[in-house]
Backbone as CSV, one residue per row, in Angstrom:
resi,resn,N_x,N_y,N_z,CA_x,CA_y,CA_z,C_x,C_y,C_z
1,MET,-150.946,-42.208,24.213,-149.805,-42.802,24.874,-150.220,-44.203,25.291
2,LYS,-149.459,-45.195,24.921,-149.800,-46.580,25.202,-150.019,-46.789,26.697
3,ASN,-151.138,-47.355,27.047,-151.488,-47.659,28.433,-151.747,-46.435,29.299
4,ALA,-151.679,-45.240,28.764,-151.858,-44.034,29.582,-153.300,-43.910,30.037
5,VAL,-153.459,-43.488,31.277,-154.780,-43.259,31.844,-154.876,-41.782,32.180
6,HIS,-155.871,-41.116,31.622,-156.081,-39.695,31.888,-156.623,-39.546,33.298
7,VAL,-155.928,-38.780,34.132,-156.307,-38.640,35.529,-156.985,-37.308,35.809
8,GLY,-156.563,-36.230,35.151,-157.163,-34.925,35.412,-156.698,-33.885,34.418
9,THR,-157.357,-32.736,34.447,-157.062,-31.662,33.511,-157.037,-30.326,34.241
10,LYS,-156.131,-29.465,33.845,-156.112,-28.084,34.316,-155.699,-27.234,33.116
11,LYS,-156.659,-26.501,32.566,-156.462,-25.717,31.343,-155.884,-26.618,30.261
12,ASP,-154.683,-26.290,29.739,-154.101,-27.067,28.651,-153.129,-28.143,29.136
13,MET,-153.085,-28.362,30.441,-152.216,-29.399,30.987,-153.076,-30.576,31.456
14,HIS,-152.520,-31.763,31.299,-153.221,-32.975,31.700,-152.337,-33.799,32.617
15,PHE,-152.955,-34.429,33.583,-152.289,-35.294,34.538,-152.604,-36.719,34.116
16,ILE,-151.581,-37.499,33.768,-151.808,-38.858,33.298,-150.959,-39.849,34.092
17,LYS,-151.421,-41.091,34.077,-150.692,-42.187,34.716,-150.327,-43.185,33.618
18,VAL,-149.056,-43.564,33.567,-148.595,-44.530,32.578,-148.073,-45.759,33.315
19,PRO,-148.816,-46.875,33.251,-148.305,-48.094,33.873,-147.198,-48.693,33.005
20,ILE,-146.113,-49.083,33.633,-144.991,-49.676,32.910,-145.135,-51.193,32.995
21,ARG,-145.228,-51.827,31.855,-145.459,-53.267,31.789,-144.209,-54.003,31.303
22,GLU,-144.198,-55.284,31.530,-143.102,-56.129,31.063,-142.911,-55.928,29.562
23,GLY,-141.670,-55.693,29.158,-141.360,-55.523,27.747,-141.469,-54.099,27.220
24,ASP,-142.007,-53.170,28.019,-142.082,-51.772,27.578,-140.678,-51.206,27.393
25,ALA,-140.538,-50.299,26.464,-139.235,-49.696,26.162,-138.663,-48.912,27.343
26,TRP,-139.507,-48.444,28.252,-139.031,-47.646,29.382,-138.445,-48.498,30.499
27,VAL,-138.695,-49.809,30.510,-138.164,-50.685,31.566,-136.638,-50.660,31.507
28,GLY,-136.018,-50.362,32.669,-134.560,-50.332,32.752,-133.927,-49.025,32.293
29,GLN,-134.750,-48.046,31.901,-134.237,-46.763,31.420,-134.188,-45.739,32.550
30,ARG,-133.140,-44.922,32.543,-133.104,-43.787,33.464,-134.053,-42.721,32.932
31,ILE,-134.668,-41.986,33.835,-135.613,-40.950,33.423,-134.955,-39.952,32.479
32,ARG,-133.705,-39.577,32.757,-133.040,-38.589,31.897,-132.830,-39.088,30.468
33,ASP,-132.883,-40.409,30.262,-132.650,-40.983,28.940,-133.937,-41.244,28.163
34,LEU,-135.091,-40.990,28.775,-136.366,-41.234,28.094,-136.586,-40.220,26.977
35,ASP,-137.171,-40.685,25.914,-137.504,-39.815,24.788,-138.946,-39.336,24.985
36,ILE,-139.102,-38.323,25.852,-140.436,-37.756,26.076,-140.433,-36.300,25.625
37,SER,-141.603,-35.819,25.384,-141.783,-34.441,24.928,-141.210,-33.445,25.933
38,ARG,-140.670,-32.357,25.413,-140.237,-31.265,26.288,-141.428,-30.637,26.988
39,HIS,-142.615,-30.990,26.546,-143.840,-30.444,27.116,-144.461,-31.404,28.126
40,SER,-143.669,-32.335,28.621,-144.125,-33.299,29.621,-143.124,-33.332,30.762
41,ILE,-143.623,-33.592,31.967,-142.743,-33.718,33.119,-143.247,-34.853,34.009
42,ILE,-142.328,-35.729,34.372,-142.657,-36.822,35.283,-142.620,-36.253,36.689
43,ILE,-143.735,-36.398,37.417,-143.810,-35.774,38.734,-143.702,-36.772,39.882
44,LEU,-144.058,-38.032,39.637,-143.856,-39.042,40.673,-143.925,-40.428,40.062
45,ILE,-143.336,-41.367,40.806,-143.358,-42.774,40.423,-143.980,-43.535,41.587
46,LYS,-144.961,-44.375,41.297,-145.501,-45.256,42.316,-144.912,-46.641,42.056
47,ARG,-144.195,-47.147,43.031,-143.538,-48.456,42.922,-143.993,-49.294,44.102
48,LYS,-144.759,-50.346,43.795,-145.393,-51.171,44.828,-146.217,-50.253,45.731
49,ASN,-145.925,-50.175,46.995,-146.698,-49.319,47.901,-145.965,-48.039,48.257
50,LYS,-144.947,-47.687,47.482,-144.168,-46.483,47.762,-144.421,-45.426,46.696
51,VAL,-144.403,-44.168,47.122,-144.458,-43.037,46.198,-143.072,-42.419,46.186
52,LEU,-142.468,-42.342,45.005,-141.101,-41.858,44.851,-141.088,-40.550,44.075
53,ILE,-140.302,-39.607,44.542,-140.087,-38.362,43.804,-138.932,-38.631,42.843
54,PRO,-139.183,-38.544,41.543,-138.158,-38.945,40.579,-137.043,-37.918,40.417
55,ASN,-135.907,-38.428,40.014,-134.808,-37.585,39.555,-134.276,-38.225,38.277
56,GLY,-133.387,-37.560,37.618,-132.912,-38.032,36.320,-132.221,-39.378,36.346
57,SER,-131.649,-39.756,37.484,-130.923,-41.019,37.539,-131.800,-42.203,37.947
58,MET,-133.071,-41.950,38.290,-133.966,-43.041,38.672,-134.211,-43.958,37.475
59,VAL,-134.115,-45.263,37.717,-134.356,-46.271,36.682,-135.771,-46.810,36.847
60,LEU,-136.522,-46.840,35.741,-137.889,-47.350,35.780,-137.888,-48.874,35.769
61,LYS,-138.848,-49.458,36.486,-138.957,-50.908,36.598,-140.338,-51.362,36.159
62,GLU,-140.426,-52.657,35.814,-141.731,-53.228,35.487,-142.685,-52.987,36.642
63,TRP,-143.919,-52.684,36.312,-145.016,-52.465,37.245,-144.955,-51.124,37.962
64,ASP,-143.981,-50.272,37.615,-144.025,-48.886,38.087,-145.231,-48.199,37.464
65,HIS,-145.709,-47.177,38.127,-146.737,-46.296,37.561,-146.116,-44.906,37.524
66,VAL,-146.015,-44.350,36.325,-145.396,-43.043,36.107,-146.517,-42.013,35.992
67,PHE,-146.475,-41.011,36.861,-147.457,-39.934,36.818,-146.783,-38.712,36.218
68,MET,-147.440,-38.092,35.269,-146.827,-36.945,34.600,-147.865,-35.912,34.200
69,TYR,-147.389,-34.678,34.124,-148.158,-33.594,33.524,-147.683,-33.454,32.090
70,THR,-148.629,-33.218,31.194,-148.279,-33.063,29.792,-149.254,-32.104,29.112
71,ASP,-148.792,-31.484,28.030,-149.660,-30.604,27.251,-150.783,-31.404,26.619
72,LYS,-151.901,-30.745,26.359,-153.080,-31.394,25.794,-152.767,-32.118,24.497
73,TYR,-151.982,-31.520,23.614,-151.757,-32.155,22.317,-150.950,-33.452,22.458
74,VAL,-150.160,-33.595,23.497,-149.430,-34.839,23.714,-150.405,-35.928,24.160
75,VAL,-151.325,-35.614,25.065,-152.321,-36.577,25.523,-153.211,-37.025,24.378
76,ASP,-153.559,-36.108,23.488,-154.458,-36.421,22.385,-153.794,-37.200,21.250
77,ALA,-152.470,-37.340,21.294,-151.771,-38.098,20.256,-152.229,-39.552,20.315
78,THR,-152.279,-40.184,19.166,-152.761,-41.566,19.128,-151.650,-42.584,18.940
79,ASP,-150.425,-42.152,18.676,-149.364,-43.108,18.386,-148.062,-42.734,19.066
80,ILE,-148.083,-42.708,20.401,-146.874,-42.479,21.176,-146.578,-43.772,21.909
81,GLU,-145.389,-44.319,21.726,-145.063,-45.585,22.358,-144.292,-45.384,23.649
82,VAL,-144.556,-46.250,24.611,-143.806,-46.292,25.862,-142.914,-47.501,25.799
């Protein structure tokens, strides 16, 4: 996953952080409209100094950090674009 940072592992699930950068496809997108695996779940968004609990209508912004749990095979993929 582009820019993804592996944060932790529990069995076949992985906790990753995806920084959202200027020009990324996720900028300006609602979470419900993201094309992410059914085997991934966004669990929180860090925006500046705030931690936000996401919902489907939340819009991602540049410099957000998206934290998610995902299956091992999704983390191991080499060509997933954000």
